[in-house]
KELUMLUM-728197 format. One record per residue: x, y, z of N, C-alpha, C, O in turn; residue number from 1; residue in three letters. Coordinates in steps of 0.2 Angstrom, whole numbers, plus 5000, padded with zeros to 4 digits. Each point is the difference from the previous one (the first is absolute). Example, Ala and Ser with C-alpha at 12.3 -4.5 7.8 and 13.67 -1.06 7.14 Angstrom:
+------+------+------+-------+-------+-------+------+------+------+------+------+------+-----+------+
| n.xx | n.yy | n.zz | ca.xx | ca.yy | ca.zz | c.xx | c.yy | c.zz | o.xx | o.yy | o.zz |  nr | rest |
+------+------+------+-------+-------+-------+------+------+------+------+------+------+-----+------+
| 5066 | 4972 | 5039 |  4996 |  5006 |  5000 | 5004 | 5006 | 5000 | 5005 | 4999 | 5003 |   1 |  Ala |
| 4993 | 5006 | 4993 |  5004 |  5006 |  5001 | 4996 | 5005 | 5003 | 5003 | 5006 | 5001 |   2 |  Ser |
+------+------+------+-------+-------+-------+------+------+------+------+------+------+-----+------+
//
This chain:
+------+------+------+-------+-------+-------+------+------+------+------+------+------+-----+------+
| n.xx | n.yy | n.zz | ca.xx | ca.yy | ca.zz | c.xx | c.yy | c.zz | o.xx | o.yy | o.zz |  nr | rest |
+------+------+------+-------+-------+-------+------+------+------+------+------+------+-----+------+
| 5317 | 5475 | 5874 |  5002 |  4995 |  5004 | 4995 | 4994 | 5000 | 4994 | 5001 | 4999 |   1 |  Unk |
| 5009 | 4993 | 5000 |  4995 |  4994 |  4999 | 4998 | 4998 | 5007 | 5003 | 5000 | 5005 |   2 |  Unk |
| 4991 | 4997 | 4995 |  4997 |  4997 |  5006 | 5003 | 4993 | 5002 | 5003 | 4998 | 4995 |   3 |  Unk |
| 4997 | 5000 | 5011 |  5003 |  4993 |  5001 | 4997 | 4995 | 4996 | 5004 | 4996 | 4997 |   4 |  Unk |
| 4990 | 5004 | 5001 |  4997 |  4995 |  4996 | 5002 | 5000 | 4993 | 5001 | 4995 | 4997 |   5 |  Unk |
| 5000 | 5011 | 5001 |  5003 |  5001 |  4993 | 5007 | 4998 | 5000 | 5002 | 4997 | 4995 |   6 |  Unk |
| 5002 | 5005 | 5010 |  5007 |  4998 |  5000 | 5000 | 4992 | 5000 | 5005 | 4998 | 4997 |   7 |  Unk |
| 4991 | 4999 | 5007 |  5001 |  4993 |  5000 | 4998 | 4996 | 4994 | 5002 | 4995 | 4998 |   8 |  Unk |
| 4993 | 5009 | 4998 |  4999 |  4997 |  4993 | 5006 | 5000 | 4996 | 5000 | 4996 | 4995 |   9 |  Unk |
| 5004 | 5008 | 5006 |  5006 |  5001 |  4996 | 5006 | 4995 | 5002 | 5005 | 5000 | 4996 |  10 |  Unk |
| 4994 | 4996 | 5009 |  5005 |  4995 |  5002 | 5000 | 4994 | 4996 | 4994 | 4999 | 4997 |  11 |  Unk |
| 5011 | 4997 | 5003 |  5000 |  4994 |  4996 | 4995 | 4995 | 5003 | 4999 | 5001 | 5006 |  12 |  Unk |
| 4998 | 4995 | 4990 |  4995 |  4995 |  5003 | 5003 | 4995 | 5005 | 5006 | 4998 | 4999 |  13 |  Unk |
| 4991 | 5001 | 5007 |  5002 |  4995 |  5005 | 5000 | 4993 | 4996 | 4996 | 4998 | 4997 |  14 |  Unk |
| 5010 | 4998 | 5005 |  5000 |  4993 |  4997 | 4994 | 4996 | 5003 | 4997 | 5001 | 5005 |  15 |  Unk |
| 5000 | 4995 | 4990 |  4994 |  4996 |  5002 | 5002 | 4994 | 5004 | 5005 | 4996 | 4998 |  16 |  Unk |
| 4993 | 5003 | 5008 |  5001 |  4994 |  5004 | 4998 | 4994 | 4997 | 4994 | 4999 | 4998 |  17 |  Unk |
| 5010 | 4996 | 5001 |  4998 |  4993 |  4997 | 4995 | 4997 | 5004 | 5000 | 5001 | 5007 |  18 |  Unk |
| 4995 | 4995 | 4990 |  4996 |  4996 |  5004 | 5003 | 4994 | 5002 | 5005 | 4998 | 4998 |  19 |  Unk |
| 4992 | 4998 | 5007 |  5003 |  4994 |  5003 | 5001 | 4995 | 4994 | 5005 | 4996 | 5000 |  20 |  Unk |
| 4990 | 5004 | 4996 |  5000 |  4995 |  4994 | 5005 | 5002 | 4995 | 5001 | 4996 | 4995 |  21 |  Unk |
| 5002 | 5010 | 5005 |  5006 |  5002 |  4995 | 5006 | 4996 | 5002 | 5004 | 5000 | 4995 |  22 |  Unk |
| 4997 | 4997 | 5011 |  5006 |  4997 |  5002 | 4999 | 4992 | 4998 | 4995 | 4997 | 5002 |  23 |  Unk |
| 5010 | 5000 | 4995 |  5000 |  4993 |  4998 | 5001 | 4996 | 5006 | 4999 | 4994 | 4999 |  24 |  Unk |
| 5004 | 5008 | 5006 |  5002 |  4997 |  5006 | 5006 | 4995 | 4998 | 5001 | 4994 | 5004 |  25 |  Unk |
| 5003 | 5007 | 4991 |  5005 |  4996 |  4998 | 5007 | 5002 | 5003 | 5005 | 4997 | 4998 |  26 |  Unk |
| 4995 | 5007 | 5006 |  5007 |  5002 |  5003 | 5004 | 5004 | 4996 | 5006 | 4999 | 5000 |  27 |  Unk |
| 4991 | 5005 | 4995 |  5004 |  5004 |  4995 | 5005 | 5004 | 5004 | 4999 | 5003 | 5005 |  28 |  Unk |
| 5007 | 4998 | 4991 |  5005 |  5005 |  5003 | 4997 | 5007 | 5001 | 5002 | 5003 | 5006 |  29 |  Unk |
| 4994 | 4999 | 4990 |  4997 |  5007 |  5001 | 4992 | 4998 | 4999 | 4998 | 5000 | 4994 |  30 |  Unk |
| 4999 | 5000 | 5011 |  4993 |  4999 |  5000 | 4996 | 5006 | 4998 | 5003 | 5006 | 5001 |  31 |  Unk |
| 4991 | 4994 | 4997 |  4997 |  5006 |  4998 | 4999 | 5005 | 5006 | 4999 | 5006 | 4999 |  32 |  Unk |
| 5001 | 4991 | 5007 |  4999 |  5004 |  5006 | 5007 | 5003 | 5002 | 5000 | 5006 | 5002 |  33 |  Unk |
| 5005 | 4991 | 4996 |  5007 |  5003 |  5001 | 5001 | 5006 | 4995 | 5002 | 5006 | 5002 |  34 |  Unk |
| 4995 | 4993 | 4992 |  5001 |  5005 |  4995 | 4995 | 5006 | 5002 | 5002 | 5006 | 4999 |  35 |  Unk |
| 4992 | 4993 | 5003 |  4996 |  5005 |  5003 | 5003 | 5004 | 5005 | 5000 | 5006 | 5000 |  36 |  Unk |
| 5003 | 4991 | 5005 |  5003 |  5003 |  5006 | 5006 | 5005 | 4997 | 5000 | 5005 | 5002 |  37 |  Unk |
| 5004 | 4992 | 4993 |  5005 |  5004 |  4997 | 4997 | 5006 | 4997 | 5002 | 5006 | 5001 |  38 |  Unk |
| 4993 | 4993 | 4995 |  4997 |  5006 |  4996 | 4997 | 5005 | 5005 | 5000 | 5006 | 4998 |  39 |  Unk |
| 4996 | 4991 | 5007 |  4997 |  5005 |  5005 | 5005 | 5004 | 5003 | 4999 | 5006 | 5001 |  40 |  Unk |
| 5007 | 4991 | 5001 |  5005 |  5004 |  5003 | 5003 | 5006 | 4996 | 5001 | 5005 | 5002 |  41 |  Unk |
| 5000 | 4993 | 4991 |  5002 |  5005 |  4995 | 4995 | 5005 | 4999 | 5002 | 5006 | 5000 |  42 |  Unk |
| 4992 | 4992 | 5000 |  4994 |  5005 |  4999 | 5000 | 5005 | 5006 | 5000 | 5006 | 4999 |  43 |  Unk |
| 5001 | 4991 | 5007 |  4999 |  5004 |  5006 | 5006 | 5005 | 5000 | 4999 | 5006 | 5002 |  44 |  Unk |
| 5007 | 4992 | 4996 |  5006 |  5005 |  5000 | 4999 | 5005 | 4995 | 5001 | 5006 | 5001 |  45 |  Unk |
| 4996 | 4992 | 4993 |  4999 |  5005 |  4995 | 4995 | 5005 | 5002 | 5001 | 5006 | 4998 |  46 |  Unk |
| 4993 | 4992 | 5005 |  4995 |  5004 |  5002 | 5003 | 5005 | 5005 | 4998 | 5006 | 5000 |  47 |  Unk |
| 5006 | 4992 | 5005 |  5003 |  5004 |  5005 | 5004 | 5005 | 4997 | 5000 | 5006 | 5002 |  48 |  Unk |
| 5004 | 4992 | 4992 |  5005 |  5005 |  4997 | 4995 | 5005 | 4996 | 5002 | 5006 | 5001 |  49 |  Unk |
| 4993 | 4992 | 4996 |  4996 |  5005 |  4996 | 4997 | 5005 | 5005 | 5000 | 5006 | 4999 |  50 |  Unk |
| 4997 | 4992 | 5007 |  4997 |  5004 |  5005 | 5005 | 5005 | 5003 | 4999 | 5005 | 5001 |  51 |  Unk |
| 5007 | 4992 | 5000 |  5006 |  5005 |  5003 | 5002 | 5005 | 4995 | 5001 | 5006 | 5002 |  52 |  Unk |
| 4999 | 4992 | 4991 |  5001 |  5005 |  4995 | 4995 | 5005 | 5000 | 5001 | 5006 | 4999 |  53 |  Unk |
| 4993 | 4992 | 5001 |  4994 |  5005 |  5000 | 5000 | 5005 | 5006 | 4999 | 5006 | 4999 |  54 |  Unk |
| 5002 | 4991 | 5007 |  5001 |  5004 |  5006 | 5005 | 5005 | 5000 | 4999 | 5006 | 5002 |  55 |  Unk |
| 5007 | 4992 | 4995 |  5005 |  5005 |  4999 | 4999 | 5005 | 4995 | 5002 | 5006 | 5001 |  56 |  Unk |
| 4994 | 4993 | 4994 |  4998 |  5005 |  4995 | 4995 | 5005 | 5003 | 5000 | 5005 | 4998 |  57 |  Unk |
| 4996 | 4992 | 5006 |  4994 |  5004 |  5003 | 5002 | 5003 | 5006 | 4996 | 5004 | 5003 |  58 |  Unk |
| 5010 | 4995 | 5000 |  5003 |  5003 |  5006 | 4996 | 4998 | 5006 | 4999 | 5004 | 5005 |  59 |  Unk |
| 4998 | 4990 | 4995 |  4997 |  4998 |  5006 | 5002 | 4993 | 5002 | 5003 | 4996 | 4996 |  60 |  Unk |
| 4997 | 5002 | 5011 |  5002 |  4994 |  5002 | 4996 | 4994 | 4997 | 4994 | 5001 | 4999 |  61 |  Unk |
| 5009 | 4993 | 5000 |  4996 |  4995 |  4997 | 4996 | 4996 | 5006 | 5002 | 5001 | 5006 |  62 |  Unk |
| 4993 | 4996 | 4992 |  4996 |  4997 |  5005 | 4994 | 4996 | 4997 | 4996 | 4997 | 5004 |  63 |  Unk |
+------+------+------+-------+-------+-------+------+------+------+------+------+------+-----+------+
//
């Protein structure tokens, strides 16, 4: 059985938040911050899915 820290190391990397200067302030249809929020939401969903699958395999509640 893997420890929590080992298990977390096997998760996909969290998206890197853009810096303020990464935005051109040009009113882009998809700003770097919009893309980050989308990627972060997808990452959170994937991490939750992986953790739920692990909990199911290990027969313990997720948390």
